[in-house]
Residue, then its C-alpha position, 0 to 999 in steps of 0.5 A: m941262677g944255674s950255680d944256686l940250683i946245682f948248689k941246692l940240689v947238692a945240699d937237698h940230694g947228696p953227691w949223687v946229683l953230680l955223679v949222675f950229670f957227670l955219667l949223663w955228661r960223658d955218655f952224651q960225650k961217648d954218643q957224639a964220638t960215636r956219631t962222628v966216627l959212623d958219619k965218616n964211615a959213611v962218607v968213605l962207604t959211599e964213596i967206595a962205592t961210587v968209584i966201584r960204580e963207575r969202573m964196572p962195565r956198563g952194558 
């Protein structure tokens, strides 16, 4: 069913359909990679903040 839909879209609208889906897929991959890096950075910053808080003198 899925491949039939793709063939129908390509037959009706040409290779532009494939280009649009490819670009959307690449954008999604880049978004996932960016989110992964931001999540790792957030974890590192949280750890740094925790270490700083532990080492500060309490008044």
